[in-house]
N, CA, C and O of each residue as an XYZ file, in Angstrom:
988
protein
N       0.852     -1.202      0.000
C       0.000      0.000      0.000
C       0.880      1.241      0.000
O       1.847      1.332      0.757
N       0.533      2.195     -0.859
C       1.306      3.428     -0.953
C       1.111      4.276      0.291
O      -0.008      4.443      0.776
N       2.225      4.816      0.805
C       2.155      5.677      1.987
C       1.445      6.981      1.647
O       1.680      7.574      0.595
N       0.585      7.412      2.538
C      -0.146      8.657      2.328
C       0.695      9.845      2.762
O       1.296      9.831      3.836
N       0.735     10.860      1.932
C       1.448     12.095      2.272
C       0.658     12.875      3.310
O      -0.542     13.100      3.150
N       1.346     13.291      4.387
C       0.700     14.070      5.431
C       1.355     15.429      5.683
O       0.741     16.314      6.278
N       2.604     15.596      5.229
C       3.294     16.851      5.528
C       4.313     17.195      4.449
O       4.967     16.322      3.878
N       4.425     18.487      4.189
C       5.464     19.014      3.296
C       6.287     20.005      4.102
O       5.752     20.968      4.651
N       7.589     19.766      4.168
C       8.484     20.630      4.928
C       9.413     21.358      3.967
O       9.840     20.805      2.953
N       9.716     22.605      4.304
C      10.521     23.448      3.434
C      11.748     24.001      4.158
O      11.721     24.267      5.360
N      12.803     24.160      3.398
C      13.902     25.036      3.779
C      13.398     26.471      3.592
O      12.378     26.684      2.936
N      14.096     27.451      4.159
C      13.667     28.831      3.996
C      14.493     29.575      2.946
O      13.952     29.976      1.915
N      15.795     29.766      3.189
C      16.624     30.554      2.290
C      16.824     29.902      0.934
O      17.202     28.733      0.856
N      16.574     30.650     -0.139
C      16.685     30.207     -1.534
C      15.675     29.125     -1.890
O      15.760     28.507     -2.951
N      14.722     28.906     -0.997
C      13.614     27.980     -1.279
C      12.290     28.732     -1.215
O      11.484     28.655     -2.143
N      12.064     29.462     -0.118
C      10.867     30.298      0.014
C      11.207     31.785     -0.038
O      10.477     32.579     -0.632
N      12.314     32.149      0.587
C      12.781     33.530      0.583
C      14.212     33.571      0.065
O      15.023     32.710      0.408
N      14.523     34.565     -0.757
C      15.880     34.673     -1.306
C      16.711     35.662     -0.503
O      16.469     36.869     -0.525
N      17.699     35.121      0.206
C      18.615     35.941      0.995
C      19.842     36.344      0.191
O      20.544     37.281      0.573
N      20.113     35.665     -0.903
C      21.372     35.853     -1.618
C      21.221     36.731     -2.848
O      21.727     36.400     -3.920
N      20.530     37.841     -2.697
C      20.474     38.827     -3.771
C      21.784     39.603     -3.844
O      22.079     40.233     -4.860
N      22.558     39.560     -2.784
C      23.955     39.980     -2.757
C      24.743     38.817     -2.182
O      24.174     37.960     -1.505
N      26.035     38.772     -2.440
C      26.833     37.701     -1.854
C      26.964     37.949     -0.355
O      26.861     39.082      0.115
N      27.193     36.863      0.386
C      27.338     37.004      1.833
C      28.582     37.803      2.193
O      28.602     38.477      3.223
N      29.622     37.740      1.362
C      30.819     38.543      1.624
C      30.503     40.033      1.525
O      30.918     40.832      2.364
N      29.758     40.383      0.480
C      29.366     41.789      0.302
C      28.446     42.224      1.433
O      28.629     43.291      2.019
N      27.458     41.393      1.735
C      26.519     41.725      2.810
C      27.221     41.862      4.152
O      26.913     42.760      4.936
N      28.173     40.961      4.413
C      28.895     41.015      5.684
C      29.616     42.327      5.893
O      29.629     42.871      6.997
N      30.212     42.830      4.838
C      30.919     44.110      4.962
C      29.938     45.267      5.134
O      30.173     46.173      5.934
N      28.838     45.233      4.379
C      27.828     46.285      4.509
C      27.242     46.300      5.916
O      27.051     47.361      6.510
N      26.959     45.105      6.442
C      26.427     45.003      7.802
C      27.413     45.571      8.822
O      27.027     46.294      9.740
N      28.681     45.235      8.646
C      29.708     45.739      9.559
C      29.822     47.256      9.480
O      30.005     47.922     10.499
N      29.715     47.797      8.284
C      29.773     49.253      8.114
C      28.608     49.935      8.818
O      28.778     50.963      9.473
N      27.418     49.346      8.675
C      26.243     49.908      9.352
C      26.419     49.855     10.866
O      26.115     50.819     11.569
N      26.910     48.725     11.360
C      27.126     48.580     12.789
C      28.189     49.527     13.308
O      28.063     50.083     14.399
N      29.228     49.703     12.523
C      30.324     50.598     12.914
C      29.834     52.045     13.020
O      30.131     52.742     13.990
N      29.089     52.481     12.019
C      28.565     53.860     12.033
C      27.611     54.070     13.203
O      27.599     55.136     13.820
N      26.818     53.056     13.502
C      25.913     53.148     14.647
C      26.695     53.348     15.939
O      26.351     54.208     16.750
N      27.741     52.559     16.130
C      28.538     52.672     17.353
C      29.292     53.999     17.413
O      29.440     54.588     18.483
N      29.768     54.464     16.255
C      30.458     55.761     16.227
C      29.520     56.882     16.666
O      29.925     57.809     17.367
N      28.268     56.781     16.245
C      27.274     57.787     16.628
C      27.021     57.785     18.131
O      26.627     58.799     18.707
N      27.251     56.635     18.759
C      27.067     56.515     20.204
C      28.307     56.955     20.985
O      28.351     56.862     22.212
N      29.309     57.434     20.252
C      30.515     58.011     20.874
C      31.313     57.005     21.699
O      31.927     57.360     22.705
N      31.297     55.720     21.251
C      32.112     54.730     21.958
C      33.498     54.674     21.320
O      33.678     55.045     20.160
N      34.454     54.212     22.084
C      35.836     54.126     21.611
C      36.011     52.901     20.720
O      35.800     51.770     21.157
N      36.402     53.137     19.461
C      36.524     52.046     18.495
C      37.847     52.133     17.745
O      38.408     53.220     17.602
N      38.354     50.993     17.262
C      39.494     51.034     16.344
C      39.024     51.562     14.988
O      37.829     51.797     14.807
N      39.930     51.750     14.040
C      39.507     52.155     12.698
C      38.671     51.025     12.088
O      38.711     49.888     12.560
N      37.916     51.348     11.039
C      36.954     50.385     10.522
C      37.590     49.082     10.065
O      37.064     48.008     10.360
N      38.718     49.149      9.348
C      39.314     47.924      8.836
C      39.687     46.961      9.955
O      39.484     45.754      9.829
N      40.235     47.490     11.057
C      40.549     46.633     12.199
C      39.281     46.110     12.871
O      39.208     44.951     13.281
N      38.293     46.985     12.972
C      36.982     46.598     13.511
C      36.404     45.445     12.703
O      35.953     44.447     13.266
N      36.418     45.585     11.398
C      35.854     44.582     10.498
C      36.621     43.265     10.590
O      36.016     42.193     10.605
N      37.932     43.343     10.650
C      38.751     42.127     10.758
C      38.495     41.402     12.082
O      38.374     40.178     12.109
N      38.415     42.150     13.160
C      38.167     41.536     14.465
C      36.806     40.839     14.495
O      36.673     39.726     15.003
N      35.809     41.510     13.946
C      34.470     40.916     13.914
C      34.446     39.684     13.007
O      33.848     38.666     13.357
N      35.093     39.775     11.847
C      35.152     38.647     10.920
C      35.850     37.452     11.562
O      35.432     36.310     11.378
N      36.901     37.717     12.307
C      37.632     36.639     12.987
C      36.751     35.926     14.004
O      36.842     34.709     14.165
N      35.902     36.681     14.689
C      34.982     36.064     15.652
C      33.988     35.136     14.947
O      33.675     34.053     15.440
N      33.501     35.580     13.789
C      32.598     34.737     13.007
C      33.304     33.476     12.511
O      32.733     32.386     12.543
N      34.541     33.628     12.054
C      35.297     32.489     11.537
C      35.565     31.458     12.626
O      35.486     30.256     12.374
N      35.877     31.913     13.820
C      36.114     30.989     14.934
C      34.852     30.198     15.249
O      34.911     28.990     15.476
N      33.717     30.878     15.264
C      32.448     30.201     15.541
C      32.094     29.234     14.420
O      31.610     28.132     14.679
N      32.333     29.639     13.175
C      32.022     28.791     12.023
C      32.846     27.518     12.030
O      32.346     26.458     11.654
N      34.095     27.602     12.450
C      34.969     26.428     12.476
C      34.404     25.344     13.391
O      34.510     24.155     13.088
N      33.811     25.748     14.496
C      33.227     24.780     15.428
C      32.001     24.110     14.823
O      31.763     22.923     15.047
N      31.226     24.867     14.057
C      30.034     24.327     13.395
C      30.417     23.229     12.424
O      29.767     22.186     12.367
N      31.481     23.465     11.656
C      31.892     22.510     10.643
C      32.370     21.209     11.264
O      32.364     20.171     10.603
N      32.781     21.249     12.518
C      33.276     20.041     13.177
C      32.150     19.107     13.619
O      32.254     17.893     13.444
N      31.085     19.651     14.183
C      30.072     18.765     14.787
C      28.625     19.144     14.497
O      27.713     18.576     15.099
N      28.392     20.096     13.583
C      27.049     20.529     13.193
C      26.300     21.254     14.309
O      25.102     21.504     14.172
N      26.968     21.597     15.401
C      26.331     22.441     16.405
C      26.273     23.869     15.861
O      27.265     24.403     15.366
N      25.087     24.471     15.963
C      24.931     25.823     15.428
C      25.459     26.861     16.403
O      25.315     26.719     17.617
N      26.064     27.896     15.867
C      26.442     29.022     16.709
C      25.420     30.138     16.540
O      24.667     30.167     15.566
N      25.405     31.047     17.493
C      24.426     32.122     17.477
C      25.098     33.467     17.200
O      26.136     33.803     17.770
N      24.481     34.202     16.326
C      24.921     35.560     16.014
C      25.052     36.394     17.279
O      26.011     37.150     17.434
N      24.086     36.255     18.184
C      24.115     37.043     19.423
C      25.367     36.750     20.244
O      25.938     37.656     20.851
N      25.799     35.483     20.266
C      26.975     35.124     21.051
C      28.255     35.683     20.436
O      29.164     36.116     21.144
N      28.310     35.664     19.106
C      29.476     36.230     18.419
C      29.595     37.722     18.731
O      30.679     38.216     19.043
N      28.478     38.427     18.645
C      28.490     39.864     18.919
C      28.799     40.130     20.397
O      29.507     41.081     20.726
N      28.267     39.292     21.276
C      28.563     39.438     22.713
C      30.064     39.331     22.962
O      30.638     40.155     23.674
N      30.697     38.318     22.377
C      32.140     38.143     22.541
C      32.912     39.307     21.931
O      33.927     39.747     22.470
N      32.421     39.793     20.809
C      33.057     40.926     20.134
C      32.969     42.189     20.992
O      33.937     42.942     21.104
N      31.808     42.410     21.590
C      31.647     43.563     22.483
C      32.615     43.470     23.667
O      33.217     44.468     24.062
N      32.759     42.286     24.219
C      33.690     42.094     25.330
C      35.120     42.373     24.892
O      35.911     42.948     25.641
N      35.442     41.962     23.675
C      36.783     42.179     23.129
C      37.094     43.667     23.008
O      38.230     44.097     23.208
N      36.069     44.440     22.678
C      36.241     45.890     22.518
C      35.946     46.664     23.801
O      36.001     47.894     23.824
N      35.631     45.924     24.868
C      35.265     46.559     26.146
C      34.052     47.479     26.011
O      34.002     48.561     26.595
N      33.085     47.024     25.234
C      31.847     47.784     25.049
C      30.788     47.267     26.013
O      30.766     46.074     26.315
N      29.916     48.134     26.499
C      28.870     47.706     27.441
C      27.826     46.829     26.750
O      27.509     47.040     25.579
N      27.297     45.852     27.474
C      26.285     44.946     26.915
C      24.950     45.036     27.655
O      24.030     44.270     27.370
N      24.844     45.961     28.593
C      23.640     45.992     29.437
C      22.874     47.309     29.371
O      21.971     47.541     30.175
N      23.225     48.171     28.425
C      22.543     49.473     28.360
C      21.738     49.660     27.082
O      21.364     50.783     26.743
N      21.470     48.573     26.373
C      20.708     48.648     25.127
C      21.568     48.743     23.884
O      21.077     48.532     22.775
N      22.844     49.056     24.050
C      23.735     49.200     22.903
C      23.884     47.889     22.148
O      23.844     47.855     20.918
N      24.056     46.816     22.899
C      24.239     45.485     22.310
C      23.000     45.073     21.512
O      23.124     44.659     20.360
N      21.822     45.179     22.099
C      20.586     44.790     21.406
C      20.357     45.638     20.157
O      19.932     45.129     19.120
N      20.639     46.916     20.264
C      20.458     47.804     19.112
C      21.435     47.469     17.997
O      21.086     47.545     16.818
N      22.657     47.100     18.362
C      23.658     46.734     17.358
C      23.205     45.498     16.586
O      23.363     45.437     15.367
N      22.642     44.513     17.286
C      22.151     43.304     16.619
C      21.171     43.669     15.502
O      21.271     43.155     14.388
N      20.239     44.544     15.802
C      19.213     44.930     14.827
C      19.816     45.733     13.678
O      19.491     45.497     12.514
N      20.692     46.679     14.005
C      21.301     47.524     12.978
C      22.157     46.689     12.039
O      22.112     46.875     10.823
N      22.933     45.774     12.594
C      23.793     44.915     11.780
C      22.968     44.089     10.792
O      23.372     43.913      9.642
N      21.817     43.585     11.235
C      21.021     42.680     10.402
C      20.189     43.409      9.340
O      19.751     42.786      8.373
N      19.971     44.691      9.503
C      19.084     45.440      8.614
C      19.431     45.303      7.125
O      18.518     45.106      6.324
N      20.699     45.398      6.716
C      20.992     45.261      5.280
C      20.620     43.895      4.718
O      20.304     43.776      3.534
N      20.656     42.869      5.554
C      20.292     41.525      5.091
C      18.797     41.452      4.809
O      18.383     41.026      3.731
N      17.995     41.865      5.772
C      16.545     41.766      5.603
C      16.023     42.773      4.579
O      14.996     42.535      3.944
N      16.731     43.904      4.414
C      16.291     44.914      3.450
C      16.393     44.427      2.009
O      15.616     44.859      1.158
N      17.349     43.525      1.718
C      17.516     43.056      0.340
C      16.822     41.709      0.089
O      16.951     41.125     -0.986
N      16.101     41.240      1.078
C      15.399     39.961      1.001
C      14.209     40.057      0.038
O      13.505     41.066      0.001
N      14.001     38.987     -0.737
C      12.858     38.939     -1.650
C      12.131     37.600     -1.530
O      12.694     36.606     -1.070
N      10.888     37.601     -1.949
C      10.056     36.394     -1.936
C      10.335     35.580     -3.193
O      10.343     36.126     -4.297
N      10.564     34.280     -3.033
C      10.736     33.395     -4.189
C       9.408     33.304     -4.937
O       8.353     33.120     -4.330
N       9.472     33.433     -6.231
C       8.264     33.390     -7.057
C       7.492     32.090     -6.826
O       8.041     30.997     -6.963
N       6.244     32.221     -6.482
C       5.374     31.067     -6.297
C       5.317     30.525     -4.882
O       4.582     29.574     -4.615
N       6.090     31.121     -3.959
C       6.169     30.581     -2.596
C       4.815     30.590     -1.891
O       4.387     29.568     -1.355
N       4.148     31.729     -1.889
C       2.867     31.818     -1.185
C       1.822     30.930     -1.844
O       1.003     30.315     -1.161
N       1.850     30.865     -3.146
C       0.868     30.074     -3.888
C       1.019     28.587     -3.591
O       0.023     27.884     -3.421
N       2.261     28.103     -3.528
C       2.462     26.668     -3.296
C       2.145     26.286     -1.854
O       1.663     25.183     -1.597
N       2.415     27.193     -0.910
C       2.037     26.923      0.478
C       0.515     26.866      0.613
O      -0.021     26.017      1.325
N      -0.164     27.760     -0.066
C      -1.622     27.776     -0.011
C      -2.197     26.494     -0.637
O      -3.192     25.950     -0.158
N      -1.564     26.032     -1.692
C      -2.019     24.802     -2.354
C      -1.979     23.621     -1.382
O      -2.953     22.878     -1.258
N      -0.852     23.453     -0.700
C      -0.727     22.322      0.225
C      -1.606     22.493      1.459
O      -2.129     21.516      1.994
N      -1.765     23.719      1.903
C      -2.657     23.978      3.043
C      -4.098     23.625      2.670
O      -4.829     23.054      3.479
N      -4.500     23.965      1.450
C      -5.847     23.641      0.993
C      -6.069     22.129      0.862
O      -7.206     21.657      0.865
N      -4.980     21.385      0.749
C      -5.063     19.921      0.692
C      -5.046     19.308      2.095
O      -4.971     18.089      2.251
N      -5.118     20.171      3.108
C      -5.110     19.737      4.511
C      -3.834     18.991      4.909
O      -3.861     18.089      5.747
N      -2.721     19.382      4.295
C      -1.422     18.836      4.655
C      -0.753     19.730      5.688
O      -0.953     20.945      5.694
N       0.036     19.125      6.556
C       0.831     19.900      7.503
C       1.996     20.547      6.748
O       2.572     19.949      5.839
N       2.327     21.763      7.135
C       3.438     22.471      6.489
C       4.449     22.874      7.551
O       4.108     23.531      8.535
N       5.692     22.472      7.339
C       6.751     22.796      8.281
C       7.889     23.539      7.617
O       8.010     23.555      6.392
N       8.718     24.151      8.433
C       9.893     24.866      7.946
C      11.075     24.502      8.827
O      10.978     24.533     10.054
N      12.193     24.155      8.195
C      13.428     23.836      8.909
C      14.556     24.593      8.220
O      14.867     24.338      7.057
N      15.158     25.515      8.941
C      16.135     26.409      8.320
C      17.431     26.490      9.110
O      17.421     26.574     10.338
N      18.545     26.463      8.390
C      19.838     26.753      9.001
C      20.038     28.259      9.040
O      19.915     28.933      8.017
N      20.341     28.778     10.199
C      20.600     30.210     10.336
C      21.320     30.469     11.645
O      21.098     29.778     12.639
N      22.185     31.471     11.636
C      22.830     31.892     12.886
C      22.034     33.011     13.551
O      22.283     33.362     14.705
N      21.086     33.559     12.819
C      20.383     34.741     13.308
C      19.194     34.359     14.193
O      18.682     33.243     14.104
N      18.759     35.287     15.045
C      17.669     34.986     15.987
C      16.364     34.615     15.285
O      16.025     35.162     14.236
N      15.654     33.688     15.880
C      14.364     33.267     15.354
C      13.429     34.457     15.158
O      12.695     34.510     14.171
N      13.448     35.398     16.076
C      12.512     36.524     16.006
C      12.708     37.347     14.726
O      11.746     37.898     14.191
N      13.951     37.429     14.236
C      14.200     38.155     12.993
C      13.494     37.476     11.826
O      12.857     38.137     11.006
N      13.611     36.162     11.758
C      13.041     35.417     10.628
C      11.520     35.319     10.706
O      10.847     35.297      9.676
N      10.983     35.262     11.907
C       9.521     35.238     12.023
C       8.926     36.544     11.504
O       7.861     36.541     10.887
N       9.605     37.646     11.751
C       9.133     38.933     11.220
C       9.158     38.917      9.696
O       8.256     39.455      9.053
N      10.181     38.305      9.121
C      10.284     38.235      7.660
C       9.197     37.347      7.074
O       8.584     37.694      6.065
N       8.957     36.215      7.697
C       7.906     35.316      7.217
C       6.535     35.975      7.294
O       5.691     35.767      6.422
N       6.317     36.762      8.327
C       5.054     37.502      8.452
C       4.977     38.613      7.421
O       3.919     38.852      6.838
N       6.094     39.294      7.191
C       6.146     40.397      6.235
C       5.761     39.946      4.831
O       5.097     40.677      4.096
N       6.181     38.738      4.464
C       5.905     38.237      3.120
C       4.661     37.350      3.059
O       4.373     36.755      2.021
N       3.926     37.261      4.167
C       2.658     36.549      4.165
C       2.757     35.035      4.206
O       1.787     34.349      3.885
N       3.918     34.493      4.596
C       4.102     33.046      4.624
C       3.799     32.424      5.983
O       3.443     31.248      6.067
N       3.936     33.195      7.021
C       3.821     32.669      8.380
C       2.489     31.959      8.651
O       2.504     30.896      9.273
N       1.346     32.487      8.220
C       0.064     31.830      8.543
C      -0.070     30.405      8.002
O      -0.894     29.635      8.494
N       0.725     30.050      7.003
C       0.620     28.713      6.418
C       1.411     27.663      7.200
O       1.210     26.465      7.002
N       2.302     28.100      8.080
C       3.206     27.166      8.746
C       2.586     26.557     10.001
O       2.049     27.265     10.853
N       2.672     25.239     10.097
C       2.224     24.540     11.297
C       3.345     24.443     12.325
O       3.090     24.318     13.523
N       4.570     24.500     11.855
C       5.704     24.626     12.775
C       6.891     25.220     12.033
O       6.933     25.223     10.803
N       7.843     25.717     12.790
C       9.045     26.318     12.195
C      10.203     26.091     13.149
O      10.104     26.372     14.344
N      11.293     25.583     12.613
C      12.492     25.340     13.407
C      13.685     26.021     12.760
O      13.912     25.907     11.556
N      14.443     26.731     13.588
C      15.653     27.397     13.127
C      16.841     26.823     13.895
O      16.781     26.639     15.111
N      17.905     26.546     13.176
C      19.055     25.899     13.810
C      19.626     26.731     14.957
O      20.175     26.175     15.908
N      19.502     28.047     14.876
C      20.001     28.902     15.949
C      19.253     28.670     17.252
O      19.797     28.893     18.334
N      17.998     28.219     17.151
C      17.192     27.934     18.346
C      17.328     26.479     18.777
O      17.329     26.181     19.972
N      17.442     25.568     17.805
C      17.521     24.143     18.121
C      18.908     23.773     18.647
O      19.044     22.923     19.527
N      19.934     24.422     18.097
C      21.294     24.151     18.557
C      22.118     23.296     17.619
O      23.336     23.211     17.775
N      21.480     22.658     16.646
C      22.190     21.907     15.609
C      21.640     22.325     14.256
O      20.515     22.813     14.149
N      22.453     22.125     13.226
C      22.058     22.538     11.885
C      21.912     21.328     10.968
O      22.519     20.283     11.199
N      21.118     21.481      9.951
C      21.015     20.451      8.921
C      22.401     20.180      8.332
O      23.154     21.133      8.133
N      22.770     18.949      8.049
C      21.927     17.756      7.930
C      21.780     16.921      9.202
O      21.434     15.744      9.111
N      22.029     17.483     10.371
C      21.890     16.726     11.617
C      20.465     16.179     11.728
O      19.491     16.899     11.504
N      20.364     14.914     12.071
C      19.042     14.261     12.129
C      18.129     14.880     13.186
O      16.909     14.879     13.026
N      18.706     15.403     14.254
C      17.899     15.903     15.366
C      16.904     16.967     14.925
O      15.756     16.960     15.370
N      17.324     17.869     14.067
C      16.445     18.982     13.701
C      15.290     18.504     12.819
O      14.180     19.028     12.904
N      15.561     17.497     11.964
C      14.488     16.927     11.137
C      13.507     16.123     11.987
O      12.291     16.241     11.829
N      14.042     15.313     12.878
C      13.174     14.483     13.725
C      12.321     15.335     14.658
O      11.170     14.995     14.934
N      12.873     16.424     15.138
C      12.109     17.340     15.991
C      10.954     17.956     15.203
O       9.844     18.094     15.719
N      11.221     18.322     13.963
C      10.171     18.899     13.118
C       9.053     17.889     12.879
O       7.873     18.224     12.982
N       9.426     16.666     12.562
C       8.418     15.627     12.321
C       7.599     15.351     13.571
O       6.383     15.174     13.505
N       8.278     15.316     14.710
C       7.583     15.074     15.976
C       6.581     16.179     16.275
O       5.462     15.903     16.706
N       6.971     17.419     16.050
C       6.067     18.544     16.307
C       4.869     18.529     15.361
O       3.770     18.943     15.732
N       5.088     18.052     14.141
C       3.990     17.975     13.177
C       3.113     16.749     13.399
O       1.991     16.680     12.895
N       3.630     15.776     14.158
C       2.861     14.573     14.440
C       2.763     13.626     13.265
O       1.741     12.966     13.075
N       3.838     13.554     12.462
C       3.832     12.666     11.297
C       5.089     11.799     11.314
O       6.099     12.160     11.920
N       5.012     10.659     10.644
C       6.166      9.793     10.476
C       6.988     10.263      9.275
O       6.476     10.945      8.388
N       8.254      9.892      9.260
C       9.148     10.375      8.211
C       8.695      9.952      6.815
O       8.826     10.720      5.862
N       8.161      8.730      6.689
C       7.740      8.255      5.370
C       6.468      8.951      4.885
O       6.066      8.782      3.733
N       5.838      9.730      5.759
C       4.624     10.464      5.386
C       4.926     11.913      5.013
O       4.014     12.717      4.821
N       6.223     12.238      4.913
C       6.609     13.639      4.695
C       7.638     13.762      3.581
O       8.365     12.819      3.270
N       7.678     14.939      2.997
C       8.665     15.268      1.976
C       9.318     16.580      2.361
O       8.677     17.465      2.927
N      10.613     16.700      2.046
C      11.337     17.936      2.361
C      11.818     18.572      1.071
O      12.292     17.888      0.163
N      11.690     19.901      1.002
C      12.072     20.663     -0.190
C      13.136     21.689      0.187
O      12.922     22.510      1.078
N      14.277     21.643     -0.487
C      15.329     22.605     -0.186
C      16.310     22.725     -1.333
O      16.304     21.912     -2.257
N      17.155     23.746     -1.270
C      18.062     24.042     -2.382
C      19.463     23.469     -2.214
O      20.311     23.643     -3.089
N      19.717     22.783     -1.090
C      21.057     22.239     -0.857
C      21.004     20.719     -0.812
O      20.124     20.119     -0.196
N      21.977     20.122     -1.487
C      21.975     18.669     -1.652
C      22.287     17.945     -0.351
O      21.557     17.032      0.035
N      23.350     18.330      0.326
C      23.762     17.638      1.546
C      22.841     17.976      2.706
O      22.300     17.082      3.358
N      22.664     19.273      2.965
C      21.898     19.713      4.126
C      20.420     19.352      4.022
O      19.839     18.831      4.974
N      19.815     19.624      2.877
C      18.367     19.468      2.737
C      17.972     18.065      2.267
O      17.255     17.347      2.965
N      18.439     17.688      1.095
C      18.054     16.388      0.538
C      18.660     15.245      1.343
O      17.951     14.339      1.781
N      19.982     15.294      1.534
C      20.648     14.222      2.263
C      20.175     14.100      3.696
O      19.952     12.994      4.190
N      20.019     15.244      4.375
C      19.559     15.223      5.758
C      18.169     14.655      5.898
O      17.894     13.890      6.822
N      17.282     15.027      4.977
C      15.904     14.522      5.017
C      15.858     13.034      4.718
O      15.167     12.276      5.398
N      16.591     12.622      3.704
C      16.580     11.202      3.342
C      17.155     10.331      4.450
O      16.732      9.188      4.626
N      18.108     10.860      5.191
C      18.740     10.086      6.264
C      17.739      9.663      7.340
O      17.893      8.609      7.956
N      16.711     10.490      7.563
C      15.714     10.136      8.582
C      14.482      9.468      7.979
O      13.523      9.176      8.695
N      14.500      9.225      6.666
C      13.407      8.486      6.041
C      12.429      9.313      5.240
O      11.447      8.774      4.730
N      12.665     10.612      5.112
C      11.802     11.449      4.280
C      12.250     11.396      2.823
O      13.390     11.043      2.523
N      11.360     11.743      1.949
C      11.757     11.986      0.569
C      12.332     13.402      0.495
O      11.867     14.315      1.176
N      13.348     13.560     -0.344
C      13.989     14.864     -0.475
C      13.910     15.396     -1.889
O      14.345     14.739     -2.834
N      13.351     16.593     -2.033
C      13.237     17.235     -3.338
C      14.205     18.403     -3.401
O      14.225     19.252     -2.511
N      15.005     18.442     -4.452
C      15.964     19.527     -4.637
C      15.333     20.656     -5.431
O      14.857     20.455     -6.548
N      15.333     21.839     -4.847
C      14.921     23.041     -5.578
C      16.221     23.642     -6.139
O      16.984     24.284     -5.416
N      16.451     23.423     -7.424
C      17.724     23.791     -8.045
C      18.003     25.283     -7.895
O      17.136     26.125     -8.129
N      19.243     25.588     -7.499
C      19.680     26.969     -7.353
C      21.001     27.115     -8.098
O      21.990     26.468     -7.754
N      21.011     27.947     -9.093
C      22.216     28.127     -9.901
C      23.401     28.565     -9.036
O      23.280     29.455     -8.195
N      24.537     27.925     -9.260
C      25.739     28.272     -8.519
C      26.025     27.377     -7.332
O      27.121     27.435     -6.774
N      25.063     26.543     -6.926
C      25.272     25.623     -5.813
C      26.192     24.473     -6.255
O      26.235     24.112     -7.431
N      26.914     23.918     -5.299
C      27.724     22.742     -5.553
C      26.846     21.500     -5.358
O      26.448     21.181     -4.237
N      26.557     20.818     -6.443
C      25.711     19.630     -6.382
C      26.508     18.369     -6.737
O      25.979     17.429     -7.329
N      27.775     18.375     -6.364
C      28.640     17.259     -6.726
C      28.597     16.109     -5.722
O      29.133     15.037     -6.007
N      27.981     16.297     -4.564
C      27.923     15.240     -3.550
C      27.159     14.029     -4.096
O      26.216     14.192     -4.870
N      27.559     12.814     -3.696
C      26.905     11.589     -4.198
C      25.556     11.330     -3.529
O      25.358     10.306     -2.875
N      24.648     12.265     -3.703
C      23.302     12.163     -3.133
C      22.301     12.335     -4.264
O      22.399     13.280     -5.046
N      21.345     11.432     -4.353
C      20.348     11.487     -5.424
C      19.010     11.957     -4.875
O      18.388     11.244     -4.087
N      18.553     13.141     -5.271
C      17.235     13.605     -4.829
C      16.139     12.670     -5.332
O      16.291     12.021     -6.367
N      15.058     12.610     -4.607
C      13.906     11.850     -5.086
C      13.260     12.545     -6.270
O      12.580     11.919     -7.082
N      13.484     13.857     -6.356
C      13.009     14.636     -7.499
C      13.739     15.979     -7.483
O      14.318     16.369     -6.469
N      13.706     16.670     -8.599
C      14.322     17.996     -8.693
C      13.366     18.936     -9.405
O      12.713     18.559    -10.378
N      13.289     20.163     -8.910
C      12.468     21.183     -9.557
C      13.313     22.436     -9.801
O      14.277     22.702     -9.083
N      12.938     23.182    -10.809
C      13.592     24.457    -11.080
C      12.763     25.631    -10.570
O      13.284     26.723    -10.346
N      11.476     25.391    -10.392
C      10.540     26.447     -9.989
C       9.515     25.839     -9.031
O       9.116     24.685     -9.191
N       9.099     26.611     -8.049
C       8.149     26.093     -7.064
C       6.812     25.691     -7.676
O       6.099     24.861     -7.111
N       6.464     26.266     -8.819
C       5.199     25.905     -9.445
C       5.174     24.440     -9.868
O       4.101     23.869    -10.062
N       6.347     23.829    -10.010
C       6.434     22.420    -10.386
C       6.175     21.492     -9.204
O       5.917     20.304     -9.397
N       6.240     22.016     -7.994
C       6.246     21.166     -6.806
C       4.979     20.334     -6.610
O       5.105     19.138     -6.350
N       3.768     20.883     -6.717
C       2.572     20.055     -6.474
C       2.534     18.798     -7.337
O       2.238     17.711     -6.840
N       2.830     18.939     -8.615
C       2.801     17.784     -9.513
C       3.878     16.766     -9.140
O       3.638     15.559     -9.178
N       5.059     17.258     -8.780
C       6.169     16.369     -8.419
C       5.842     15.606     -7.143
O       6.066     14.398     -7.068
N       5.318     16.295     -6.148
C       4.956     15.638     -4.886
C       3.871     14.600     -5.118
O       3.932     13.499     -4.571
N       2.878     14.948     -5.930
C       1.802     13.994     -6.249
C       2.361     12.739     -6.891
O       1.939     11.630     -6.564
N       3.309     12.909     -7.804
C       3.896     11.766     -8.498
C       4.664     10.869     -7.526
O       4.590      9.643     -7.617
N       5.394     11.476     -6.605
C       6.185     10.705     -5.645
C       5.314      9.842     -4.736
O       5.723      8.760     -4.314
N       4.110     10.329     -4.439
C       3.272      9.617     -3.476
C       2.099      8.863     -4.134
O       1.188      8.403     -3.446
N       2.133      8.745     -5.455
C       1.094      7.953     -6.130
C       1.687      6.845     -6.997
O       1.030      5.836     -7.253
N       2.920      7.031     -7.446
C       3.546      6.014     -8.308
C       4.069      4.835     -7.464
O       4.626      3.884     -8.011
């Protein structure tokens, strides 16, 4: 007997929302410049910008190295906290919280909705399927929830998990299994859609879900992982999902 589909889970970045309208290297520098100008306006003692930028970048690199070792996610807030301590900046007078928001503004300002995202979520919701979201991110959950609400996607989600809140990142099985548990479905009753082969497709398949690759130009797809299906546009997804669970 063919397994009945009960849930469709999505990645967020480059699947539902496009964060990479600029490269992360370019965005990182712009964010640092915004943060630097904000702190200068507050009359705090700072090194010149290039040293400021290098010190902040080094903190991110140190945190990233740990992630690559064991898939434990690091938090943007912790990196900035350590950076503030390094510069002997106060963290209890609102300066730290304000810096977090100012730094992130260039990222969210250039964010766009992937064509067809709202329509495909509405399609699956109308089919009475559970809809989940599992995203790798270092940024606070509250930032992304505001973005999902801004673009009208939030009402369709039955659950949402961000690696910064869970503590591990895809392809770690824990984050997928937690999502399935919260949705109340078994892995064979769900499909995952994402733009990365290892993190999204491989991670989902490892726990027993079907994995659909949403092709993104420029991604490295050389890993020996075979998606259950591949799409170039979200409008293709309903037909592809139907085929996977009826054939």
